[in-house]
Each structure stands twice: as C-alpha cells, then as structure tokens.
C-alpha positions as a printed NumPy array, in Angstrom:
array([[  6.07 ,   0.801,  31.22 ],
       [  5.542,   1.554,  27.568],
       [  2.136,   1.103,  25.981],
       [  2.789,   0.109,  22.422],
       [  1.718,  -2.617,  20.045],
       [  4.371,  -3.41 ,  17.484],
       [  3.248,  -6.822,  16.357],
       [  4.141,  -8.59 ,  13.182],
       [  3.835, -12.344,  12.916],
       [  5.428, -14.207,  10.045],
       [  2.69 , -15.851,   8.055],
       [  3.779, -18.797,   6.022],
       [  1.982, -19.196,   2.693],
       [  1.376, -22.814,   3.679],
       [ -1.281, -21.665,   6.138],
       [ -3.986, -21.992,   3.555],
       [ -7.261, -20.062,   3.411],
       [-10.487, -21.827,   4.289],
       [-11.659, -22.159,   0.705],
       [ -8.539, -24.139,  -0.206],
       [ -9.259, -26.618,   2.576],
       [-12.768, -27.042,   1.209],
       [-11.384, -27.691,  -2.287],
       [ -8.942, -30.253,  -0.901],
       [-11.689, -32.047,   1.005],
       [-13.77 , -32.008,  -2.184],
       [-10.879, -33.711,  -3.974],
       [-10.779, -36.503,  -1.409],
       [-14.517, -36.939,  -1.784],
       [-14.177, -37.262,  -5.563],
       [-11.442, -39.886,  -5.182],
       [-13.64 , -41.838,  -2.77 ],
       [-16.542, -41.633,  -5.204],
       [-14.282, -42.887,  -8.01 ],
       [-13.241, -45.913,  -5.93 ],
       [-16.874, -46.671,  -5.067],
       [-17.939, -46.358,  -8.713],
       [-15.111, -48.636,  -9.796],
       [-16.303, -51.494,  -7.571],
       [-19.957, -50.733,  -8.332],
       [-19.562, -50.721, -12.121],
       [-18.273, -54.273, -12.443],
       [-14.957, -55.784, -13.612],
       [-15.069, -54.271, -17.106],
       [-14.691, -50.586, -16.12 ],
       [-11.993, -48.924, -13.993],
       [-11.455, -45.52 , -12.445],
       [ -7.977, -46.429, -11.216],
       [ -6.134, -43.475, -12.886],
       [ -7.998, -41.085, -10.568],
       [ -6.052, -42.528,  -7.619],
       [ -3.043, -40.495,  -8.831],
       [ -4.782, -37.445,  -7.343],
       [ -4.399, -38.836,  -3.804],
       [ -0.682, -37.948,  -3.251],
       [ -1.282, -34.551,  -4.849],
       [ -4.091, -33.814,  -2.394],
       [ -1.987, -35.046,   0.519],
       [  0.851, -32.738,  -0.515],
       [ -1.315, -29.603,  -0.32 ],
       [ -0.109, -27.719,   2.754],
       [  2.135, -30.594,   3.846],
       [  5.505, -29.848,   5.433],
       [  6.905, -33.376,   5.332],
       [  7.482, -35.48 ,   2.233],
       [  6.354, -38.58 ,   4.129],
       [  2.745, -37.369,   3.919],
       [  2.358, -37.522,   0.1  ],
       [  4.617, -40.611,   0.113],
       [  2.239, -42.423,   2.459],
       [ -0.722, -41.281,   0.375],
       [  1.027, -42.638,  -2.743],
       [  1.588, -46.032,  -1.117],
       [ -2.088, -46.183,  -0.131],
       [ -3.146, -45.144,  -3.642],
       [ -0.883, -47.792,  -5.191],
       [ -2.327, -50.481,  -2.932],
       [ -5.861, -49.48 ,  -3.908],
       [ -4.933, -49.608,  -7.622],
       [ -3.518, -53.11 ,  -7.146],
       [ -6.779, -54.13 ,  -5.483],
       [ -8.727, -52.646,  -8.382],
       [ -6.552, -54.545, -10.855],
       [ -7.438, -57.798,  -9.13 ],
       [-11.148, -56.917,  -9.218],
       [-11.326, -55.397, -12.73 ],
       [-10.447, -58.569, -14.602],
       [-12.004, -57.286, -17.808],
       [ -9.735, -54.22 , -17.982],
       [ -6.526, -54.669, -20.065],
       [ -3.386, -55.126, -17.974],
       [ -1.68 , -52.218, -19.727],
       [ -4.34 , -49.832, -18.404],
       [ -3.823, -50.942, -14.816],
       [ -0.037, -50.909, -15.213],
       [ -0.262, -47.363, -16.534],
       [ -2.406, -46.378, -13.529],
       [  0.203, -47.81 , -11.111],
       [  3.035, -46.022, -12.957],
       [  1.093, -42.758, -12.863],
       [  0.609, -43.046,  -9.109],
       [  4.34 , -43.698,  -8.627],
       [  5.417, -40.735, -10.782],
       [  2.905, -38.317,  -9.262],
       [  3.902, -39.413,  -5.746],
       [  7.564, -38.758,  -6.533],
       [  6.927, -35.233,  -7.807],
       [  4.535, -34.479,  -4.938],
       [  7.286, -35.398,  -2.459],
       [  9.829, -33.291,  -4.35 ],
       [  7.415, -30.336,  -4.359],
       [  6.931, -30.533,  -0.587],
       [ 10.707, -30.643,  -0.005],
       [ 11.404, -27.684,  -2.314],
       [  8.571, -25.488,  -1.043],
       [  9.429, -26.186,   2.6  ],
       [ 13.067, -25.232,   1.967],
       [ 11.972, -22.006,   0.282],
       [  9.697, -21.183,   3.211],
       [ 12.529, -21.68 ,   5.678],
       [ 14.754, -19.35 ,   3.683],
       [ 11.959, -16.781,   3.446],
       [ 11.416, -17.061,   7.173],
       [ 15.101, -16.407,   7.884],
       [ 15.177, -13.346,   5.641],
       [ 11.906, -12.091,   7.042],
       [ 13.103, -12.552,  10.627],
       [ 16.246, -10.51 ,   9.972],
       [ 14.235,  -7.685,   8.413],
       [ 11.678,  -7.832,  11.208],
       [ 14.385,  -7.624,  13.867],
       [ 15.881,  -4.617,  12.1  ],
       [ 12.515,  -2.897,  11.942],
       [ 11.753,  -3.586,  15.593],
       [ 15.113,  -2.115,  16.543],
       [ 14.17 ,   1.062,  14.684],
       [ 10.647,   1.44 ,  16.058],
       [ 11.419,   1.99 ,  19.712],
       [  8.887,   1.611,  22.474],
       [  7.035,   4.832,  23.15 ],
       [  6.301,   5.855,  26.762],
       [  2.646,   6.177,  27.622],
       [  3.203,   9.694,  28.96 ],
       [  5.531,  12.285,  27.52 ],
       [  5.426,  15.892,  28.643],
       [  1.821,  17.113,  28.581],
       [  0.704,  14.192,  26.411],
       [ -0.735,  10.716,  26.778],
       [  0.585,   8.678,  23.849],
       [ -0.478,   5.434,  22.169],
       [  1.003,   3.707,  19.126],
       [ -0.128,   0.725,  17.106],
       [  1.687,  -0.954,  14.236],
       [ -0.095,  -3.87 ,  12.569],
       [  1.371,  -6.027,   9.828],
       [ -0.491,  -6.754,   6.637],
       [ -1.871, -10.285,   6.752],
       [ -1.495, -10.658,   2.981],
       [  2.167,  -9.6  ,   2.884],
       [  5.271, -11.701,   3.304],
       [  7.571,  -8.692,   3.289],
       [  8.428,  -6.108,   5.883],
       [  6.654,  -2.835,   5.272],
       [  7.879,   0.718,   5.596],
       [  5.597,   2.355,   8.17 ],
       [  7.6  ,   4.227,  10.808],
       [  7.041,   6.553,  13.743],
       [  8.793,   8.407,  16.524],
       [  7.752,  10.426,  19.576],
       [ 10.468,  12.31 ,  21.428],
       [ 10.968,  15.206,  23.827],
       [ 13.   ,  18.139,  22.513],
       [ 13.89 ,  21.637,  23.696],
       [ 10.931,  22.82 ,  21.615],
       [  8.357,  20.462,  23.117],
       [  7.297,  16.965,  22.127],
       [  7.792,  16.19 ,  18.459],
       [  6.   ,  13.446,  16.584],
       [  6.842,  11.749,  13.321],
       [  4.769,   9.249,  11.389],
       [  5.665,   8.165,   7.872],
       [  5.294,   5.538,   5.199],
       [  8.17 ,   4.439,   2.977],
       [  7.185,   3.741,  -0.613],
       [  8.651,   0.264,  -0.768],
       [  8.903,  -3.105,   0.971],
       [ 11.515,  -5.409,   2.394],
       [ 15.035,  -4.617,   3.521],
       [ 15.252,  -1.54 ,   1.268],
       [ 12.293,  -0.017,   3.117],
       [ 13.894,  -0.822,   6.484],
       [ 17.144,   0.827,   5.366],
       [ 15.27 ,   3.943,   4.263],
       [ 13.342,   3.997,   7.541],
       [ 16.631,   3.824,   9.454],
       [ 17.983,   6.827,   7.569],
       [ 14.801,   8.847,   8.09 ],
       [ 14.517,   8.15 ,  11.804],
       [ 18.217,   8.807,  12.366],
       [ 18.018,  12.222,  10.715],
       [ 14.741,  13.077,  12.454],
       [ 16.079,  12.218,  15.909],
       [ 19.013,  14.529,  15.335],
       [ 17.225,  17.369,  13.541],
       [ 14.197,  17.422,  15.865],
       [ 16.44 ,  18.329,  18.785],
       [ 18.547,  20.843,  16.87 ],
       [ 16.088,  22.738,  14.665],
       [ 13.564,  25.132,  16.207],
       [ 11.669,  25.298,  12.889],
       [  9.738,  22.079,  12.196],
       [  9.604,  22.859,   8.473],
       [ 13.403,  22.954,   8.477],
       [ 13.41 ,  19.489,  10.052],
       [ 11.371,  18.295,   7.065],
       [ 13.813,  19.943,   4.65 ],
       [ 16.731,  18.182,   6.305],
       [ 14.927,  14.876,   6.018],
       [ 14.219,  15.493,   2.342],
       [ 17.812,  16.48 ,   1.658],
       [ 19.208,  13.417,   3.435],
       [ 16.964,  11.062,   1.475],
       [ 17.642,  12.787,  -1.842],
       [ 21.394,  12.275,  -1.334],
       [ 21.103,   8.533,  -0.899],
       [ 22.813,   6.827,  -3.866],
       [ 20.744,   4.685,  -6.206],
       [ 17.645,   4.945,  -4.054],
       [ 14.164,   5.163,  -5.52 ],
       [ 12.291,   5.176,  -2.211],
       [ 10.422,   8.229,  -1.03 ],
       [  8.572,   8.772,   2.219],
       [  5.224,  10.379,   2.933],
       [  5.25 ,  11.812,   6.44 ],
       [  3.594,  14.067,   9.001],
       [  5.659,  15.983,  11.554],
       [  3.978,  17.498,  14.605],
       [  5.389,  19.747,  17.302],
       [  3.466,  20.175,  20.562],
       [  4.767,  22.705,  23.12 ],
       [  5.129,  21.706,  26.755],
       [  3.096,  24.748,  27.772],
       [ -0.443,  25.513,  26.565],
       [ -0.425,  26.706,  22.981],
       [ -1.032,  25.672,  19.383],
       [  0.553,  22.628,  17.821],
       [  2.607,  22.843,  14.628],
       [  2.039,  20.436,  11.74 ],
       [  4.16 ,  19.849,   8.632],
       [  2.617,  17.528,   6.066],
       [  4.908,  15.928,   3.491],
       [  2.459,  14.301,   1.081],
       [  0.85 ,  12.18 ,   3.797],
       [ -2.816,  11.574,   4.695],
       [ -3.824,  14.529,   6.921],
       [ -4.13 ,  13.993,  10.685],
       [ -7.497,  14.067,  12.434],
       [ -8.178,  16.365,  15.379],
       [-10.792,  15.456,  17.987],
       [-12.074,  18.537,  19.857],
       [-15.217,  18.608,  22.017],
       [-16.455,  15.372,  20.45 ],
       [-16.063,  16.655,  16.907],
       [-13.546,  15.35 ,  14.388],
       [-11.897,  17.63 ,  11.845],
       [ -9.232,  17.041,   9.223],
       [ -5.97 ,  18.943,   9.629],
       [ -5.458,  19.975,   6.032],
       [ -1.999,  21.299,   5.09 ],
       [ -1.696,  25.022,   4.456],
       [ -0.013,  24.229,   1.119],
       [  0.588,  21.093,  -0.894],
       [  4.043,  19.61 ,  -0.415],
       [  5.71 ,  16.523,  -1.911],
       [  6.872,  13.439,  -0.018],
       [ 10.358,  13.425,   1.436],
       [ 13.101,  12.904,  -1.171],
       [ 11.022,  14.526,  -3.954],
       [ 11.264,  18.223,  -3.1  ],
       [ 14.133,  18.852,  -5.506],
       [ 12.348,  16.931,  -8.241],
       [  8.91 ,  18.561,  -8.133],
       [  9.735,  21.873,  -6.469],
       [  7.801,  23.683,  -3.775],
       [  8.612,  23.805,  -0.084],
       [  7.532,  22.487,   3.292],
       [  5.334,  24.758,   5.395],
       [  4.458,  24.61 ,   9.072],
       [  0.823,  25.222,   9.955],
       [ -0.573,  25.914,  13.436],
       [ -3.644,  24.255,  14.942],
       [ -5.338,  24.791,  18.278],
       [ -4.543,  21.847,  20.524],
       [ -6.103,  22.382,  23.917],
       [ -6.392,  20.29 ,  27.038],
       [ -8.502,  17.189,  26.325],
       [ -7.96 ,  17.362,  22.564],
       [ -6.756,  14.272,  20.729],
       [ -4.699,  14.134,  17.541],
       [ -4.598,  11.003,  15.388],
       [ -1.857,  10.29 ,  12.857],
       [ -2.216,   7.265,  10.592],
       [ -0.946,   5.628,   7.413],
       [ -2.971,   4.712,   4.344],
       [ -3.143,   1.117,   5.532],
       [ -5.997,   2.402,   7.704],
       [ -7.642,   5.08 ,   5.568],
       [ -7.494,   2.969,   2.398],
       [ -8.599,  -0.324,   3.932],
       [-11.394,  -1.669,   1.713],
       [-14.387,  -3.844,   2.384],
       [-15.735,  -6.556,   0.071],
       [-17.369,  -3.873,  -2.095],
       [-14.036,  -1.957,  -2.386],
       [-15.3  ,   0.904,  -0.209],
       [-12.633,   2.735,   1.763],
       [-12.787,   2.702,   5.525],
       [-14.525,   5.956,   6.61 ],
       [-11.927,   6.841,   9.229],
       [-13.147,  10.314,  10.226],
       [-16.755,   9.154,  10.478],
       [-15.906,   6.085,  12.555],
       [-13.502,   8.025,  14.753],
       [-16.258,  10.521,  15.577],
       [-18.436,   7.648,  16.821],
       [-15.777,   6.339,  19.24 ],
       [-15.064,   7.732,  22.731],
       [-12.093,  10.11 ,  22.621],
       [-10.771,   9.317,  26.067],
       [ -7.79 ,   7.057,  26.628],
       [ -5.704,   6.941,  23.407],
       [ -4.669,   3.345,  24.066],
       [ -8.269,   2.126,  24.277],
       [ -9.246,   4.288,  21.311],
       [ -6.663,   2.679,  19.022],
       [ -7.717,  -0.805,  20.111],
       [-11.345,  -0.008,  19.271],
       [-10.341,   1.616,  15.998],
       [ -8.33 ,  -1.379,  14.828],
       [-11.165,  -3.744,  15.706],
       [-13.477,  -1.564,  13.646],
       [-11.076,  -1.527,  10.693],
       [-10.836,  -5.318,  10.729],
       [-14.628,  -5.582,  10.915],
       [-14.907,  -3.26 ,   7.914],
       [-12.402,  -5.252,   5.867],
       [-13.888,  -8.584,   6.865],
       [-10.562, -10.367,   6.387],
       [ -6.878,  -9.61 ,   6.831],
       [ -5.409,  -6.166,   6.188],
       [ -3.73 ,  -5.934,   2.797],
       [ -1.314,  -3.175,   3.805],
       [  0.625,  -2.365,   6.942],
       [ -1.153,   0.042,   9.276],
       [  0.381,   2.462,  11.757],
       [ -1.577,   4.65 ,  14.18 ],
       [ -0.267,   7.301,  16.561],
       [ -2.666,   9.06 ,  18.939],
       [ -1.79 ,  11.792,  21.444],
       [ -4.069,  13.558,  23.911],
       [ -3.131,  16.745,  25.738],
       [ -3.56 ,  16.363,  29.483],
       [ -2.431,  19.828,  30.53 ]])
C-alpha cells in the first residue's frame, strides 16, 4: 500500500469568497430598503430604477440563466406595482424603469450562460492536464530499501492551472535515489516539461553511478528541447542501501533540511549551480556533496510553495524553525502536521503548489 497524498481539486471561480457573499447580501438589503422607501415616501417619489440591480445580484455565482431570469420577472412585477402606487411620477420614468429591468435581465442571463460555458471548457482542459500530471507522479511505496518514505503534493487554492512540482523515489543499483523539482511554468507546458525530466531521471538514475552526471544529463535533455523556455529547479539525493553518507546535488533549488538528534540543519550546496536547462547559458557545473545520514535521521525536500508561503503580514513560513518543533518520527505524520501548520500560517488557501518529500533511515 502506498502512502502518498497527490490531491488536486478543480476549483471553479464561481465558488466565491465569503466577502463576495456579504457584498451580494448587502445588495439585496439595499434593494429592499429602496422598495420600502418608495412606498414610504408617497406617490410623488419613486426608487423603481434600483430594481434593475435584482437580476444582477441573482446572477452572481449562478450557474443557470433561469435564476437571473426569475429575479428579473420579480423585479418587473415590483416595478409595475410601484407604477400603480406612484401616481405622481411621470409614466415615462416608470416605463424607463421597466425597460431597464428587462435589458439588465437579458444581459445577466447571457452572462451566466457565457461564463458557465467557459468554466466547463476550463474544467475539461484542467482535467486533461491533471490526469497527465497524475500519470507522471506515481505512487511512492511507504518503504523503500532502508528508508521510510512520505510524499505530499498540494494544489494551490488560488490557481486554476496545473503546476509544475514533480518528484520521484526509486531503487537503483547505487541505492535509493530521490528527485524533487519545480518547473518554472504552469499548465500543459509544465506537465510536458515534467514528463521529459522524469523520463530522463528514471533512465539516468539507474545507469549513472555519479549523481552529478545524472543532473548534467537532465540539464542537457532540457536544453535540447525546441522552443522551450521552461527551466527546472531540483534536488537530487542518493542514499546507499548500506550505512553511509547520502549524496546531494542541488540545481538551484531550496536546500533540503536534515533532522538529526532533534536538531534541524540546512543542507547547503557545496557550490552554487543553476537550475536544469540553464547550465550552458550561465556556466558552472553540478557538484555532488556528501552528508551524514544515519539511522533515525530524517531528510526533508520541499518546493518554494512551502518555504515561501506568506501570512497576512507577508512573512515567509519559517520552515526550519517549525520543523524543529515537530516530532521527527513517522514521516507520514510529520508531513500531515507540517501542512496543517503551513495552512495555519497562511490563514487562507495556498497561493502556489507545494510538494514535500520526507525520508527517514531505518537501518
């Protein structure tokens, strides 16, 4: 049984935030006040033109044109009743109010039909991209070699497009190798780039004894893609099946965090290196650094959707500090607690996709 959370729910823009519901309710209240004032002010004054707002308010968030249409019929009936009561108001004013209600109702219905059709098309495109991404991000076994593994991938709540976070954990002749990356881009182009990266990694990780050479092959494959502007920040990790140090290659990605004896330290790269696909452009090279990774140690890889999550005051989430305060036992439980803490820090939905990969050495 694989322990992995790869959830992404399509979020229609018609699911409105709470403040918009409050504004809509306020609009209904104002219309009701206008009707009350009309009958309270006598037959010489009318507030009938304000009834044109009723179908507009009904169309907010509606998925069926019959909703603003019904609201328009109700508004028209109320205007007719006002016309009978407001005998001192010129007929042309009341006729104009009725015409306004009819025109606004028509365009409110058209708006609902058009927006709903666009949402359906967006949903279809999004579903295709989501299916492609899920096919790429395979389920990861809970145990692999000497490691206990946990993965979480959480969609941005403010995004309507598929993101480019990707990961892989696989056994090789050189031990277990991990990959976690972030494509600079969104949508189907990001999924296509992710497919290329993971395909090359799955092949090179089994064939190349040198993890830095795996990174070079990834960079070369991406750089050869025609008319592609995407690049990928990534971290590659190799963990031997027998006791010994782990190897880390950082390609312009946020550095992993190592939990050892209750302390959290940042695994800084031995030398700066560019993201994948940019090596030929900016120069330099990829270097493999060794870190002690003993029994009971835990290594956390993450994307900037976690480390750059901001609260209401635009403060970044203090990942290392919060990680140190959490129990470093079961990786699966740790990632659940960490994501809850990130959401509590943000106070609302995540604005960027977030991927987390945690491994603990058991032997």
